[in-house]
N, C-alpha and C positions, 0 to 999 in steps of 0.2 A: 507304586505311585505313578501317576501320569507323567510327572516331571520330577527329576531328582531334586532334593531339598535345596541344594546350592543354586540350581537354576530358578527355582521358585523365588528365592531371596533376591537374586539378580533382577528378576522381572519386576518384583515389587519396588526395588530401588529405582528402576527406570521409570516406573509409574510416578513415584514421588518426585523424581527430577522433572518429569513431564509436567506435573501439576504446578511446579514453580517456574516453568519456562517463561511465561509472560513477564515475570519480574526480574529474573536473574540472567537470562541468556544474552551475552554480548555479541555484537556483529563482528565479522572479520574486518580487518583494516580496509579492504576493498572488496566489493562484490558487484555483480550485475543483476539487474532485474529485467526480464524480457516479457513484454506484454504483447501477445498476439490479439488482434482485434477483428471486429466484423467489418472494418473499413475496407479491407482487401481480402476478406475471407481467410484471415490468418496466415497469409503468405509471407509477409515481412513484419518482424516484430519492432515495436518501439523499445529500444535498448537504453536503459538508464545505468550509468556507471556511478556507483555510490562510494564516497570517500568518508569513512567514519570520522576522520579528523576534522572535517568541515563542521559537523554537527553530531556529536556522539550520541546524545539521547535520541535524537530524531532517527539516526541511522539504526540504532538498536531496535527501536519500535518497528521501523519499516522491515527490518530483517525478520523479526518475529512474525509480523503479519504475512510476509512472504512464505515463511516456513509453514504457516497454517493455511496457505492458499486463500487468504482473505479476499484478494482482489479479483479472482476469476469470477466472471459473470457480473462484474460491476458495470453499471451504465456510466457513460460520460454525460453527466447531468447538467453541466454548465460549460458553455463555450462562449467566450467573448473575443471576437476578432481583434488581432493585434494586442492582446492582453494575456489571457490564460485559457487553458482547458482544465476542468476539474473533475475528479472522481473520488471514490473512497467510501461510498455507502454500499454495504453488502445487499445483494438482491434477495437474500433470505432474512427477513426481519429479525429473527431470533439471534442471528450472528452479530447484530449491531449492539448487543448488550455487553455485559461483563465477559472478559476483562477489558475489551477493547474500548469501551466508552469511558474508561478512566483516563483523565488528561495526564500528560507528561509535562514537566517543566520546560521552559524555553531554553534553547541553546543561544549563546551569543552569535551574532551575525558575523561570520568569518569570511564568507564568500558572497559577492554581490548577486542580486537577482537579474542576471543577464539572460539573453536569449538561450533557451534550452534548459535552464536550471530547474530543479524540482524542489519544492518545499511543501510544508503542511499549510493547509487552510486553517484559519483560527477564528475564534470569536472573542479575541482579546488576549491579554497576556496569560501564558501558561494554560492554554486550552487545546493544545494539539492532541488529536486522537488518531483518526484513520484517514481523514480527507487530505488529498494531495492536489497539487496543480503543477503544470508545466508553463513556464513563462514563454510567451510568444514574441516577446520583444525585450529590450533592455529596460526592465522595470525597477532598476536599483534605486533611482532617485525617489520613487514613491514607496517601495516596499521595504528597503533596508532600514530606514528610520523607524518603521512600524514593527520591527522585530521578526520579520519573515526570514528564516535561516535556511538557505538551500543546503541539502545534504547530498545531492547528486546532480548529474547533468545528462541530457539525452545525447548519446554519441552515434546512434543509428535510428532511422525511422522518423526523423522529424517531419519528413514529407507526409508520412502517414498521420501523424498527430494533427497536422494542419488540415487534413482532409476529413477529420471527424465531423459528423453531422452536428450542426447547431440546433438543438431541440427547441430553443425559444428565441428565434430571431427577433431582435428589437428589445429583448428583455435581458439585461446584463445579469440578473439574479439567477437565471436558469430555472430548472425544474423545482417545484416545491419540495424542499428537502425533508421537511417533517412528514409529508405524505409518503414520499419514497421510502424513508426509513421505516415507517409503520406498515406500509402495504406491499413493498418489495417489487420484484420484477414483473409479476403478473399485472400490477397496476400500471407501471411505467410503460410496458410494452403496449398495453391497450390505449393509453393516453397519448403516447408518442411513438407511433409505429415505426418511424425511420431512425430512432435513436440508436447510437452505436454502443457496443459493449466490448469489454475485455473478454475474449473467448478462452484464453489460456495464459497462465503465468509460469515463468521459469526462473530459477535462482542459480547463479553461477558465482562461485568463490574465486576472486582474483588475487587473493592475498598470498597464494602459494601453499596454503594449507588445504589438503583435500577434505571435502565434505564426507564425513563418515556415515556408515549405515546407522549408527546409534543416533547421530544428530538428526537424521531423517526419520528415525523410528520414534523418537521422543514425542514429536507433535501428534503422531497417531495415537500414542498412549494417552497423551493429554486429552485429545478429543474424546477418546473412548471412556476415560475414567473420571476426568474432572468436570465434564460438561453434562454428565448424566443427571 
């Protein structure tokens, strides 16, 4: 046999676990997301410290998205000075479908939308999927009552975030999101040649528990087996 039977069984169990990852895998209590960008040719990352206790459902979804490297090559498609910068549409249109286009329920707002906090963009109650924004000011008076629940805060690289190119000066709505979702990075690069992107993403566990090889291997199995 190519593999002993017990190893074949273990492999299939990992595949089954990988297939359930988007539904069941919980985030660590604390972790970091590092986004390297085209703003400075990837020299200094935007570092987001995530606290699961602030918004558990939002943190869990974000952790899964990071494990699957969803945000690499995302464009920063909306920039509103003194308000927010927004991203979270994958540049490969097929990746914007299931399972990530399924909404997650809202978390109660436990932390205010102050400068540097990160939350999901929404289209009303219980519509969070993949899109995120960084607050460029203390927006708590406007966003907290509307249910925007921060799950993390920028601890490094805020200067990089503020230098992100505004692709639509004078238009607070940003790039046409429907078109970007459907047509991807080929379209957005042609229409907005100076737009900035996330060039690389990294995940760092801060809870004290080491990230295991199995935890990193499961998303690869999920991609290979569940999305075929």
